[in-house]
PAKOLLO-861280 format. One record per residue: residue number from 1; y, x negated, z negated of N, C-alpha, C in turn. Coordinates in steps of 0.2 Angstrom, whole numbers, m for minus. Layout:
N
REC resi  n_c2  n_c1  n_c3 ca_c2 ca_c1 ca_c3  c_c2  c_c1  c_c3
REC  NUM     Y     X     Z     Y     X     Z     Y     X     Z
...
//
This chain:
358
REC resi  n_c2  n_c1  n_c3 ca_c2 ca_c1 ca_c3  c_c2  c_c1  c_c3
REC    1    m5    m4    m2     0     0    m2     5    m3    m1
REC    2     4    m8    m4    13   m13    m5    12   m17     2
REC    3     8   m19     4    10   m21    14    12   m18    17
REC    4     7   m10    18    11    m7    22    20    m4    22
REC    5    21    m5    13    29    m6    12    31   m11    15
REC    6    30   m14    14    33   m19    16    36   m20    24
REC    7    32   m18    27    31   m16    35    34   m12    37
REC    8    34    m7    33    39    m3    34    46    m4    32
REC    9    47    m7    28    54   m10    26    57   m14    32
REC   10    54   m18    34    56   m24    40    56   m19    43
REC   11    53   m16    45    55   m10    52    61    m6    52
REC   12    63    m4    45    70     0    46    75    m5    46
REC   13    73   m12    43    78   m17    44    81   m16    52
REC   14    74   m18    55    78   m20    62    79   m15    68
REC   15    76    m8    66    77    m1    69    86     1    68
REC   16    88    m2    61    95    m2    60    99    m3    65
REC   17    96   m10    68   101   m16    74   103   m10    78
REC   18    97    m6    81    97    m3    87   102     4    88
REC   19   103     6    81   108    10    80   116     8    79
REC   20   115     2    80   123     1    80   124    m4    72
REC   21   120    m5    69   120   m11    63   121   m16    64
REC   22   125   m19    59   122   m26    56   117   m29    58
REC   23   115   m35    61   107   m38    58   106   m38    53
REC   24   104   m35    51   102   m36    43   103   m29    39
REC   25   106   m27    41   111   m21    39   106   m14    37
REC   26   103   m13    34    98    m7    31   104     1    33
REC   27   100     2    38   104    10    41   106    17    33
REC   28   110    19    32   112    25    29   116    28    33
REC   29   116    35    27   120    40    32   125    44    25
REC   30   130    49    27   134    50    21   136    59    26
REC   31   132    61    18   130    68    22   131    72    17
REC   32   132    78    19   136    85    14   128    89    13
REC   33   127    92     6   122    95     6   124   102     8
REC   34   127   105    10   129   111    11   133   112    19
REC   35   137   108    21   141   108    26   137   104    33
REC   36   138   104    37   135   102    44   137    96    45
REC   37   139    90    40   142    82    40   138    79    39
REC   38   136    75    44   132    68    43   136    64    49
REC   39   137    56    45   139    51    48   135    45    45
REC   40   133    40    50   133    34    51   137    30    46
REC   41   135    28    40   141    24    35   136    17    35
REC   42   140    13    39   137     4    37   140     2    31
REC   43   135    m2    27   141    m2    21   135    m7    17
REC   44   136   m12    12   131   m17    10   130   m16     4
REC   45   130   m10    m1   127    m9    m7   118    m8    m6
REC   46   118    m6    m1   110    m1     0   106    m8     2
REC   47   109   m13     4   104   m18     8   105   m26     3
REC   48   110   m25    m2   112   m28    m7   106   m29   m15
REC   49   104   m20   m12   100   m19   m20    91   m21   m19
REC   50    91   m20   m10    88   m21    m9    83   m27   m10
REC   51    90   m33    m7    87   m41    m7    86   m40   m15
REC   52    92   m39   m20    90   m39   m25    79   m39   m28
REC   53    80   m32   m26    74   m30   m30    67   m35   m26
REC   54    68   m35   m19    63   m39   m15    63   m46   m21
REC   55    69   m48   m22    68   m57   m25    66   m55   m31
REC   56    66   m48   m37    65   m50   m44    56   m46   m44
REC   57    54   m46   m37    44   m43   m36    41   m47   m33
REC   58    45   m54   m30    42   m60   m25    37   m62   m28
REC   59    37   m65   m35    30   m69   m36    26   m65   m38
REC   60    26   m58   m38    22   m55   m38    16   m51   m31
REC   61    20   m54   m26    19   m53   m18    13   m59   m16
REC   62     7   m59   m12     3   m61    m8     9   m66    m4
REC   63     4   m73    m4    11   m77     1    13   m75     6
REC   64     8   m69    11    10   m66    16    16   m61    15
REC   65    15   m58    10    22   m53     9    28   m57     6
REC   66    24   m63     3    31   m66     1    35   m67     7
REC   67    33   m70    12    35   m71    18    39   m65    21
REC   68    35   m59    24    42   m53    25    45   m53    21
REC   69    44   m53    13    49   m52    11    56   m55     8
REC   70    55   m63    11    60   m68    10    63   m66    16
REC   71    61   m66    23    63   m64    30    67   m59    31
REC   72    67   m53    28    73   m45    24    77   m49    22
REC   73    75   m53    16    81   m54    12    86   m59    15
REC   74    85   m63    20    87   m70    24    94   m63    26
REC   75    90   m60    32    93   m56    37    99   m52    32
REC   76    98   m49    25   104   m46    22   109   m51    22
REC   77   105   m57    18   111   m64    16   117   m65    21
REC   78   112   m67    26   117   m68    33   122   m62    32
REC   79   122   m55    30   127   m51    34   134   m51    29
REC   80   132   m55    23   136   m54    17   144   m53    21
REC   81   146   m62    22   152   m63    24   155   m57    29
REC   82   152   m52    31   157   m46    34   157   m43    27
REC   83   158   m42    24   159   m37    19   164   m40    12
REC   84   165   m48    15   170   m51     8   176   m49     9
REC   85   181   m51     6   187   m50     2   193   m51     9
REC   86   194   m46    14   198   m49    18   204   m53    19
REC   87   204   m55    12   211   m58    12   207   m68    12
REC   88   202   m67    12   201   m72    10   196   m74     3
REC   89   197   m70    m2   194   m71   m10   186   m71    m9
REC   90   183   m70   m14   176   m73   m17   172   m68   m20
REC   91   178   m59   m20   175   m53   m22   173   m51   m13
REC   92   169   m44   m16   165   m39   m10   166   m34    m9
REC   93   168   m31    m4   168   m23    m2   160   m20    m1
REC   94   161   m14    m3   157    m8    m1   156    m7     7
REC   95   162    m7     9   163    m7    17   164   m13    22
REC   96   165   m14    27   164   m20    30   172   m22    30
REC   97   174   m28    30   181   m30    31   182   m35    35
REC   98   177   m34    38   177   m41    46   174   m42    50
REC   99   177   m37    54   180   m31    55   182   m26    49
REC  100   189   m23    46   189   m19    45   186   m11    44
REC  101   181    m7    40   179    m2    42   177     3    38
REC  102   181     5    34   184    10    28   179    17    32
REC  103   174    21    27   170    27    30   170    27    37
REC  104   166    22    37   164    22    47   163    29    48
REC  105   166    28    54   163    38    60   167    41    56
REC  106   172    40    53   176    49    47   182    51    55
REC  107   182    55    52   189    60    54   192    59    53
REC  108   194    60    43   198    60    40   201    54    35
REC  109   193    50    31   193    47    26   194    40    29
REC  110   192    41    35   195    34    38   203    32    40
REC  111   206    37    38   213    36    42   217    37    35
REC  112   215    38    28   217    38    24   220    33    18
REC  113   222    32    16   224    26    10   222    27     5
REC  114   222    33     3   218    38    m4   210    36    m5
REC  115   207    34     2   200    32     1   200    27     3
REC  116   204    22     1   202    16     4   198    12    m3
REC  117   194    11    m2   193     7    m8   193     0    m8
REC  118   193    m3   m15   196   m11   m18   190   m12   m17
REC  119   189   m18   m18   182   m23   m18   178   m23   m27
REC  120   172   m21   m26   171   m18   m33   165   m24   m37
REC  121   164   m24   m42   161   m27   m46   154   m27   m45
REC  122   151   m19   m43   143   m18   m40   142   m22   m35
REC  123   146   m22   m28   143   m26   m22   144   m33   m24
REC  124   148   m37   m27   149   m44   m29   145   m46   m32
REC  125   142   m41   m38   138   m46   m43   129   m44   m39
REC  126   130   m40   m35   124   m40   m31   122   m44   m25
REC  127   131   m48   m22   128   m53   m20   129   m59   m22
REC  128   129   m62   m29   131   m67   m33   124   m67   m35
REC  129   121   m62   m38   112   m62   m41   109   m64   m32
REC  130   109   m62   m28   106   m63   m22   107   m69   m17
REC  131   111   m72   m17   112   m79   m16   117   m83   m19
REC  132   114   m85   m27   119   m89   m32   120   m94   m30
REC  133   116  m100   m24   119  m106   m25   125  m107   m22
REC  134   127  m102   m18   132  m103   m15   139  m100   m18
REC  135   140   m97   m23   143   m94   m27   147   m98   m35
REC  136   153   m95   m36   156  m100   m44   156   m95   m47
REC  137   149   m91   m51   148   m88   m56   155   m87   m63
REC  138   157   m95   m66   162   m96   m69   168   m93   m68
REC  139   170   m94   m60   174   m89   m58   177   m82   m56
REC  140   170   m79   m54   169   m72   m55   169   m70   m63
REC  141   166   m73   m66   168   m71   m74   175   m71   m77
REC  142   179   m74   m73   185   m74   m76   190   m71   m73
REC  143   188   m68   m67   191   m62   m63   190   m57   m65
REC  144   181   m53   m68   179   m51   m71   186   m46   m76
REC  145   185   m51   m81   189   m51   m88   196   m50   m86
REC  146   200   m53   m78   207   m52   m78   206   m44   m76
REC  147   202   m40   m75   201   m33   m73   198   m28   m76
REC  148   197   m31   m81   193   m29   m86   196   m23   m92
REC  149   196   m17   m95   199   m12  m100   202   m17  m102
REC  150   210   m14  m104   212   m17  m110   217   m25  m108
REC  151   215   m27  m102   218   m32  m100   226   m32   m97
REC  152   223   m29   m93   232   m24   m88   234   m17   m89
REC  153   229   m14   m92   230    m7   m93   223    m5   m96
REC  154   223     0   m97   219     4  m100   215    10   m98
REC  155   210    11   m99   206    16   m96   209    24   m98
REC  156   207    29   m95   208    36   m96   205    39  m101
REC  157   198    33  m103   192    34  m109   197    34  m116
REC  158   203    32  m116   207    29  m122   207    34  m127
REC  159   206    38  m127   205    44  m132   198    47  m135
REC  160   193    43  m131   187    46  m132   185    40  m135
REC  161   177    42  m136   172    36  m142   173    31  m138
REC  162   173    30  m131   173    23  m129   179    19  m126
REC  163   186    23  m126   192    20  m126   196    15  m128
REC  164   192    12  m133   196     4  m136   191     0  m132
REC  165   186     1  m132   182    m4  m127   183    m8  m122
REC  166   184   m15  m122   186   m19  m117   181   m20  m113
REC  167   179   m15  m109   170   m14  m106   174   m18   m99
REC  168   169   m22   m95   169   m23   m88   175   m17   m84
REC  169   179   m18   m79   180   m11   m74   173   m14   m68
REC  170   175    m8   m63   172    m6   m57   176   m12   m54
REC  171   182   m10   m53   186   m11   m47   190   m18   m47
REC  172   191   m20   m44   195   m27   m44   205   m26   m43
REC  173   204   m21   m39   212   m20   m36   216   m18   m40
REC  174   223   m21   m41   228   m21   m46   230   m12   m46
REC  175   231   m10   m41   234    m4   m43   226     3   m43
REC  176   221     0   m42   216     5   m44   214     5   m50
REC  177   213    12   m54   214    14   m60   206     8   m64
REC  178   206     9   m71   200     7   m74   194    11   m73
REC  179   191     9   m71   183    13   m71   176    10   m75
REC  180   174    14   m79   168    10   m85   160    15   m81
REC  181   158    11   m82   151    12   m79   144    10   m80
REC  182   139    15   m84   133    10   m89   130     9   m82
REC  183   128     8   m77   124     9   m73   128    m1   m71
REC  184   134    m2   m67   137    m4   m66   138   m11   m73
REC  185   138    m8   m79   137   m13   m84   132   m18   m86
REC  186   126   m12   m85   119   m16   m85   118   m22   m77
REC  187   121   m22   m73   118   m26   m68   123   m32   m71
REC  188   131   m30   m72   135   m37   m75   133   m41   m78
REC  189   130   m36   m85   127   m42   m89   122   m44   m89
REC  190   116   m41   m85   110   m44   m83   113   m51   m79
REC  191   117   m51   m73   119   m57   m71   122   m62   m75
REC  192   125   m57   m79   128   m66   m84   125   m69   m89
REC  193   121   m65   m90   113   m66   m96   108   m72   m91
REC  194   107   m72   m83   103   m76   m81   108   m80   m78
REC  195   114   m81   m79   117   m86   m77   120   m91   m82
REC  196   118   m90   m90   121   m92   m94   127   m93   m96
REC  197   131   m85   m94   140   m91   m96   141   m88  m100
REC  198   147   m89  m103   152   m89  m110   150   m82  m113
REC  199   147   m82  m118   147   m73  m119   156   m70  m124
REC  200   157   m66  m120   166   m65  m121   166   m58  m125
REC  201   170   m56  m127   173   m49  m130   171   m44  m125
REC  202   172   m46  m120   169   m40  m114   163   m39  m114
REC  203   157   m44  m117   150   m44  m114   149   m40  m120
REC  204   152   m41  m127   151   m36  m134   153   m30  m132
REC  205   160   m29  m129   162   m21  m129   156   m17  m124
REC  206   155   m22  m118   149   m19  m113   144   m19  m118
REC  207   140   m20  m119   134   m19  m124   135   m13  m130
REC  208   141   m13  m133   143    m8  m136   144     0  m134
REC  209   145    m1  m127   146     5  m122   141     6  m123
REC  210   136     5  m120   127     4  m117   125     9  m124
REC  211   125     6  m130   121     6  m135   126    12  m137
REC  212   131    14  m135   135    20  m138   131    28  m132
REC  213   133    26  m127   130    31  m122   122    34  m123
REC  214   119    25  m128   110    30  m127   111    34  m133
REC  215   114    28  m138   110    31  m146   113    39  m146
REC  216   121    40  m143   123    45  m146   120    51  m140
REC  217   115    51  m135   112    56  m129   119    57  m125
REC  218   125    53  m123   128    55  m119   126    54  m114
REC  219   122    49  m111   117    48  m104   114    54  m105
REC  220   111    58  m108   107    63  m107   113    71  m105
REC  221   117    72  m109   120    76  m110   127    77  m106
REC  222   129    70  m102   137    67   m98   135    61   m96
REC  223   131    60   m90   128    55   m89   132    54   m82
REC  224   138    58   m79   144    60   m75   150    55   m78
REC  225   152    55   m84   155    54   m89   154    46   m89
REC  226   149    46   m93   146    39   m96   145    33   m87
REC  227   145    35   m83   143    32   m77   143    37   m69
REC  228   147    35   m69   153    40   m65   149    38   m56
REC  229   151    30   m56   146    30   m48   137    32   m46
REC  230   136    32   m54   127    34   m54   127    38   m57
REC  231   127    44   m58   130    51   m64   124    55   m64
REC  232   118    51   m66   111    54   m68   109    51   m72
REC  233   108    53   m77   102    50   m83    96    44   m80
REC  234    92    48   m75    86    43   m71    89    37   m69
REC  235    95    38   m65    98    28   m63    99    26   m70
REC  236   103    29   m73   106    25   m79    98    22   m83
REC  237    96    25   m86    88    24   m88    85    18   m80
REC  238    85    17   m75    83    15   m72    85     8   m73
REC  239    95     5   m72    98     0   m73    98    m3   m82
REC  240    98     2   m85    97    m3   m92    90    m4   m92
REC  241    85    m4   m88    79    m3   m90    78   m10   m89
REC  242    82   m12   m83    81   m18   m81    85   m24   m83
REC  243    90   m22   m87    94   m27   m93    88   m28   m98
REC  244    84   m22  m100    82   m26  m105    76   m29  m106
REC  245    74   m28   m98    67   m32   m96    69   m40   m96
REC  246    77   m41   m94    78   m46   m93    78   m51   m98
REC  247    82   m47  m105    84   m49  m110    75   m50  m115
REC  248    74   m48  m113    65   m52  m118    66   m50  m124
REC  249    67   m45  m127    68   m44  m134    72   m49  m137
REC  250    77   m52  m135    82   m56  m138    88   m54  m140
REC  251    90   m50  m140    97   m44  m138    95   m39  m142
REC  252   101   m35  m145   102   m32  m150   101   m24  m145
REC  253   104   m26  m139   103   m20  m133    94   m20  m135
REC  254    89   m22  m134    83   m23  m136    81   m17  m141
REC  255    87   m14  m144    82    m9  m150    85    m1  m148
REC  256    86    m4  m142    85     3  m137    79     5  m132
REC  257    75     0  m132    68     0  m129    65     7  m132
REC  258    62     8  m138    58    13  m141    63    21  m138
REC  259    71    21  m140    74    26  m140    74    30  m131
REC  260    75    26  m127    73    25  m121    65    28  m118
REC  261    62    24  m122    55    28  m120    53    36  m122
REC  262    54    36  m128    54    42  m129    60    47  m124
REC  263    65    45  m123    69    49  m119    65    51  m112
REC  264    63    46  m109    62    45  m103    55    51  m102
REC  265    52    50  m108    45    55  m109    47    61  m109
REC  266    51    64  m112    54    69  m114    59    73  m108
REC  267    60    69  m104    62    68   m97    59    71   m90
REC  268    51    69   m93    49    68   m88    43    76   m89
REC  269    45    79   m92    41    85   m96    47    91   m92
REC  270    50    89   m90    54    94   m86    54    93   m77
REC  271    54    99   m74    55    99   m69    59    93   m64
REC  272    58    88   m61    63    81   m60    61    84   m51
REC  273    67    78   m47    66    78   m39    62    73   m40
REC  274    57    71   m37    56    63   m33    59    60   m36
REC  275    64    58   m31    70    50   m32    71    51   m42
REC  276    72    56   m44    73    55   m53    64    53   m56
REC  277    58    56   m54    54    55   m56    53    47   m54
REC  278    54    44   m50    52    37   m46    56    33   m52
REC  279    63    36   m51    66    31   m56    64    30   m63
REC  280    64    37   m68    61    37   m75    54    33   m75
REC  281    48    33   m70    43    30   m69    44    22   m69
REC  282    50    19   m65    49    10   m65    53     9   m70
REC  283    57    16   m73    60    10   m79    54     9   m85
REC  284    48    16   m86    42    15   m90    43     9   m89
REC  285    40     6   m82    35     3   m81    38    m5   m83
REC  286    47    m5   m81    51   m11   m84    51   m12   m93
REC  287    48    m6   m97    49    m6  m102    43    m8  m105
REC  288    38    m9  m102    33   m10  m101    27    m4  m104
REC  289    28     0  m101    24     5  m104    22     9   m97
REC  290    16    10   m94    10    13   m92     9    20   m89
REC  291    14    22   m86    15    30   m87     7    34   m84
REC  292     5    38   m89    m3    40   m90    m5    43   m84
REC  293    m1    48   m77    m4    47   m70     2    45   m69
REC  294     0    44   m61     3    41   m55     6    45   m52
REC  295    11    43   m47    15    49   m44    10    50   m38
REC  296    12    56   m35     9    57   m29    13    57   m24
REC  297    13    57   m17    20    58   m13    16    57    m9
REC  298    21    58    m3    18    60     7    26    53     8
REC  299    26    47    10    32    44    11    34    47    18
REC  300    34    52    22    40    53    25    41    59    23
REC  301    40    63    20    42    67    16    46    67    10
REC  302    46    63     9    50    57     3    57    56     5
REC  303    56    53    10    61    49    16    66    56    18
REC  304    61    60    20    68    66    22    70    69    19
REC  305    68    68    12    70    75     6    76    71     1
REC  306    76    62     0    80    59    m4    86    59    m2
REC  307    90    60    m6    98    56    m7    98    55   m12
REC  308   106    50   m11   110    48   m16   116    51   m17
REC  309   117    53   m23   125    53   m26   130    47   m21
REC  310   135    51   m19   138    47   m14   146    49   m20
REC  311   150    53   m20   156    54   m22   158    62   m24
REC  312   163    63   m29   163    73   m29   171    73   m30
REC  313   174    79   m32   182    79   m32   182    78   m36
REC  314   180    80   m43   179    79   m51   181    70   m53
REC  315   177    65   m52   173    60   m51   179    56   m47
REC  316   183    58   m45   186    53   m41   194    51   m42
REC  317   196    58   m48   202    58   m52   200    55   m60
REC  318   204    51   m63   204    46   m66   207    53   m73
REC  319   203    58   m74   205    62   m81   199    65   m83
REC  320   197    65   m89   192    66   m94   193    73   m92
REC  321   198    77   m94   196    85   m94   194    87   m86
REC  322   196    84   m81   194    86   m72   188    83   m71
REC  323   184    77   m74   178    75   m73   172    79   m77
REC  324   176    84   m82   168    85   m87   167    93   m81
REC  325   173    93   m76   170    99   m72   165    96   m69
REC  326   163    94   m66   157    91   m64   151    92   m67
REC  327   151    96   m73   145    98   m75   141   105   m73
REC  328   147   110   m69   146   117   m65   144   114   m58
REC  329   138   116   m55   134   116   m50   141   119   m45
REC  330   146   121   m44   149   122   m39   152   115   m37
REC  331   154   111   m42   157   104   m38   152   100   m38
REC  332   147    99   m42   141    96   m40   138    95   m32
REC  333   139   103   m30   135   105   m23   141   103   m19
REC  334   147   103   m20   153   100   m16   154    94   m14
REC  335   151    89   m20   152    79   m18   147    78   m12
REC  336   147    73   m10   145    70    m2   138    68    m6
REC  337   131    66    m2   127    62    m3   126    58     2
REC  338   120    54    m1   121    48     4   112    48     6
REC  339   111    46    12   104    45    13   100    39    15
REC  340    97    34    12    96    26    16    89    26    13
REC  341    86    26    18    78    27    19    75    19    16
REC  342    78    14    18    76     9    16    77     8    10
REC  343    83     9     7    83    10    m1    75    16    m5
REC  344    74    21    m1    71    22    m5    65    21    m5
REC  345    63    16     1    57    14     1    53     9    m2
REC  346    63     4    m6    61    m3    m8    58     2   m16
REC  347    62     8   m19    59    12   m25    51    11   m26
REC  348    50    13   m18    42    13   m20    38    11   m19
REC  349    40     4   m18    38    m3   m16    38    m6   m23
REC  350    45    m5   m27    46    m8   m35    40    m5   m36
REC  351    40     1   m37    37     7   m43    27     6   m41
REC  352    27     4   m34    18    m1   m35    19    m7   m37
REC  353    22   m11   m33    21   m17   m36    21   m19   m47
REC  354    25   m14   m49    27   m16   m55    23   m11   m57
REC  355    16    m6   m58    14    m2   m57     6    m6   m58
REC  356     5    m9   m53    m1   m15   m53     0   m20   m58
REC  357     7   m21   m57     5   m28   m62     6   m28   m70
REC  358     4   m21   m71     5   m18   m80    m2   m18   m82
//
């Protein structure tokens, strides 16, 4: 199964080029769940996340599969310069910057500065994780601190349970609001620990943010508030479980492990989409627990039906009251979704590798 999934992944990568994507970038689409709206959406995120996951699991593969994985990764890494800061800086954007192409194939968002995204910590850190030898990690750490909550300005969470925390922010642009996201904090901390970077106030407060989000159950009750870029409990579990696995019981965040395991097992007793089941099962495997039942699926059906959150009107506005509207189904359904068959295939691949390894 693992070999077939890797072959499928490589085919998806090569087929994407035939659709006009950069060689190495996986095709993805932004779409609406109700309106007849679909656009090809060339971006770096899905491909960089695929590269990271392949690297994480490469040691568990046969030599032949390792060679296939390395070819896929190499093609992805070669694309990174196309998403680098348009002024020549060392940060990266979700969309192409060379040449600049925000919301590709769009009729409205493409032409409005309101929708123009600044370089972000998520995409940048994935580059630094997957192509580490070419990066200046200490420089990025200082850059992140300069844009963290409370350095230049405070986030709209100021009056909430998280407002005083000097957490790392999602965006680098000076004009962008301070955005804090539990999933992105997890990836940032994973990168920082892996590269043995100096511990800072921002690291401490980012850990506190994650601890509060889990112990208070906010990540279950209000996932869209604690993680607006990945606004589901399943995705939060997935990202934090990766971090805890990296820490190997050497950090107080490891105390979250039994809480997460219990919460995930409770969540799996409720009806879940396949993608959420997949995130939850991978999370348990990362935490050292092998689920009692194995996932059953048909890959073609999964690829047809699986989408990921993109954006919504409430979550684009940095106001706590407005963001709370996201809990209503009306606003939830109005948001754009993203589809990426390569990313979905990668998650299924990750699940099988971890399941076989435990």
